[in-house]
N, C-alpha and C positions, 0 to 999 in steps of 0.2 A: 801748820808751823809748829815745830817741836818745842820741847820745854826750854832748851837753852836759849832759843831766840825769844821766846816769851819772857823769860827771866830778864834778859838784857833790855827788852823793850819796857818791862815793868820798871826797871831802874831809871830809864829815861823819863818815864811819866812821873815817878817820885821826884826826880830832880826838877821837873817843870813846876811842881807844886811847892818847891822849897828853894826857889832861886835866891831868896834873900839870905839864906844860910850858905850859899855856894860861891860867894864872891870874895871870900877871905883869901888873900894871896900875900906874896912876899917877894922881895928881891933875894935870889938864891945866894948871892955873895954880897958882902959889905966891906966897907973900907976900915972897919975897926974903930971909928970915931964914936964918941959918946952919944951922938945923935942917932946912931944905928944905920940901917941900910941907906945907901945913897944911889940915886940914879945919875948916870953919866951920859954924855953924847955917845952915839953909836949903839952897840949891842949890850943889852942888860939881860942877865939870866933871871927869870922869874918863875914862880909857881903859883897855881891857884887850884881851887877845888871844883870838881864837876861830878855830880852823882856819887859822892863819896870817894872819888879817886883823885889822886894828885896829878895835875897836868903841868907839864914843863914847857916853858916858852921862851922866846927871845923878844924883848921889847926894844925896838930900834927908835932912837931919838936923834933929832938933827944935830949936825956937827956944832952948830951954834948954841945948842941947848945949855941953859944954866938954871940952877935951882930958882924957883919962883916963876919961871916961864909958864904960860898957859897955851896949850896946843890943841888943835883938833886931833882926834884919835881914830884910827882905822884898824879893825880886825881883818886879818888876811888869811885866806884859806887856799889850799892847793888841791891837786887831783886826788882821786881815791887812792887809798893805801899809802899815801906819801907822808913825809915828815917835814918838820920846820926848816931843815937844811936844804930843801929842794926849792921848787918854784915859789912857795909861799914866802920863804925867807928872802929870796931874791927880790920879790916885789915889795916886801915890807922894808927892806933896806933902801931900796930906791925911793919909796914913798917918803921915808925919813929925810932923804936928801932934798925933797921938795917941801919940807917944813912940817910934816905930820909926825905924830907918834904912832908907830905901826907895830902891831902885835901878831907874830906868827907862833904857832904852838903845835905840839904833838897831841893829837886826839887820844882819848882813851884807847887802850889796847895796842898803841903804836909808840915806837921810838922810846924816849925817856919817860913817858907818862905811864902811870900804872893802869891796871885793869886786866882781867882774865875773862875768857881765853885771849891769847895774843893774836894779833893780825886778823881780827874779825871786822868785817865792814858792815856796820849797821847804820844806815842813813839817819834814822831817828836819833840815835845816840850822838852823832856828829852835830845834828841840829841843836840838841840840848847843850853840847859843849860850846857851840858858838854863842848861845844865849848867856851861859855862865862866863865866857870870856868877855862878853860885853859888860856884864855886871862888874867884873874885876877891873876892866879898863876904866870904867867910869868912876871907880873908887880911887884912882891914882891922882896924886896931887898936881901933876902937870896937865891933866886933861881939862879942857875949857868947857865946863858945864855940859850941855846937851849936844856939843859939836862932835858927834861920834857916828861913824858909818862902817860899812862892810865892803870888802873887796875880795872877789873869789875868782879862782882859775879852775876851769874844767868842772869836775863833779861837785866841787864846793859851791858852784853856782846854784845847784838845786838844794844842797844842804842849807846854805845860808839864806836862800830865798824863803825856805820854810821857817827859819828862825825870824826873819824880818816880818813875815806874815803874822807871827805870834807876839813879837816883842817890839814895842814902840820906841825903845832906846836906840834903835838903828834909825838914823835921820837921813842917810843917803846910801846909795848902793851902786857898785860898779862890778861888772862881770866880764872876764876876758875868756874868749872861746869857751863859754859855758857848755857843759855837757848836761843835757836834760833827757832822762829816760822817758820815752813815749813807747807806745806799742810798736810803731814803725822802727824806732831806733833799736829797741831790744831785739826785734825779729831780724833786723839787718845784721847786727853785730854778733848775735849768738845762735845763728843757725836755724832760725825760724822756730816753729812749734816743737819740732823734734829736739833741737838743740836746747831749747829752754826747758822742756820737760825733763830731759836727761840731767841737766845741771840742778834743777830743783829736787829731783829724786836723790841725787848724790848729796845735796845739802841736807835733806831730811835724814838720810842714813848717817851722815856725819854727826848731826845733832843727837840722834839716838845713841850713837857710840860715845859721844862726849857725856851724855846724861848717865849712861850705865857704867862706863869704864873710866871716865875722867880723862880720856885721851882724845886730843883734837887731831883731825885729819887735815893735811895741808897739800896744796899743789904750789908750784912756783908762781909768784906774783907776775913775773915776766920771763919770757924765754924766746930766743930766736931758733931754738932747736926742738923744744918740747911742745907739741900741739895742745897738751892738756893745760898749759899755763893759763892763768886768768887773762893775761895779755900776751898774745903770741904774734911775733913778727919782728922785723928788723928795726926796733925802736931805739935809735942811737942814744937818745937822751938817757934812758933808763939803764942802758948797758955799758955806758962809758963812765969809768971811775973819776974822770975829770969833770963830769957833768952831774947827772942825776943818780948815779950808783954810789951814794954816799954811805959811810960806815954806819950811820944811825938808822938806815933803812934796810929792811930785809927783802931783797929782791926774790928770794927763794921761798917765801912763805905767804900764802893766801889761804885763810881758813875756809874750808869747804862749806861750813855752815853759812858763809856770807852770801852764797848764790841766791837763796830764796828771798831774803830781804832786799837784795840789790835788784834782782830781776823783776820784782813786783812793785818796785818803787816808782812813783809817778809824780814828780814835783811841779810840773808845769802849771797846774791849777793854783798853786800858791800865788801866782802873779795876780790873780783876781782880788787878793787881799792886800796887795802892795800899793801904797799910795805915795810913798816917798820918791824923791827924784832918783831916777835909775839910768845908768849908762850901760849899754851892751856893746862890747867890742868883739867882733867875730870876723870870720872869713868864709868865703864860699868853699874853701878847701879845709875848713875845720871839720871836726868829727861829726857834729850834729847841728849844722847851720839852720836847717828847716825848723828843728825844735826850738832853737834860740829865737828865731823869728816869730814862732808861735807864742812863745813866752812873752816876747816884747809886745805883741798885739794885745795880750790880756792884761798888761800892766795898767793900773788905774790912775797913776799920777804923772807928773812931768817925766818925760822919757826921751832918750836919744839912742839911735842904733847906728853904729859906725862899722863899715866894712873895710877891712884891711887885707893886704896880700900875705899869704903864708899858710903853711900847714898847721895842724893842731899843735904839734910839739915845738914848732918854731917859736910859739908864744911862751914857751916855758923857759927859754934861755937865749935865743938868738938876739943879738944886740939891736937889730933893726926893729923887730916886732916888739920887744920889751920896751925900748925907748919910745916908740910911737904910742904904745899903750899907756906908759907912765905919763907922757905929756898930756894925753887926752884926759886921764884920770885926775891929774893935778888941777887942770882947768875945771873939771866937773866938781871935785870936792871943794875947791876954793870958792866956787860959786854957790854950792848948795849947803855947805856947813858954815853959814854966817851967823 
């Protein structure tokens, strides 16, 4: 693994040793009153720190929220490469309608958050971001003590699982069609040993170029015409400007240095350290159902596995799958965050 990847991983390790200094945050906008920033029902723009970078997020509060209320809080994560305006924001907004304070945010290197190089996918960095997001959430006046949990869609299932295995401030967990990299998954999706080796070779070349020239190499994050894209196929959610192709997200940029940390990432074993109540919602037609089931079997605490109908991307935006998932999670979090 070349220097750029090692440098970024070093930053995540430093952050894990300094979490107490990484939870300072603020409301990005205020109402000008002498009391300072105020939280309101609905979407609140906030910032907090992670590994020395400024992360920008949306904190969603119930429509009935008023100052002085105490609420259970949920950190919400989306798929790889995505931003807070996509599936994470949708689920956070819907969880707020169920009475929770829910935080969706842009990870380092993405969206409105800071961090260089841009559009680089480092699982360990995202895990640390989730831990710092939890520290920030617990510092907020409307959060009720230790009633805090995590909710993840797709790749964030793995990123958040590793955060939960390291951080006991997560008291409950729910994952929707979680994507867990295993040897079988990586081989199936990335062309077997030949495809994996080719991508890792390109990742190392790109790392060397960035180290020596300061220039990052990119491929499209998604395309239905370019086979070199990180996600290649007719994925309507990501290609439709009315759905996932939001202005804050760069569909055309995926840092080539991302391939090695992504393809060598194996989060399933984190389940062996997870003892909090966990709900897994998935589908036989999801991207990695077998890996999700393997993760479920390794969980050490109270757990529930629910199978629903639908494909992977249906759970990102389709009303039926989202509503079913929200109903299950509301029951789960109301029961486990007491």
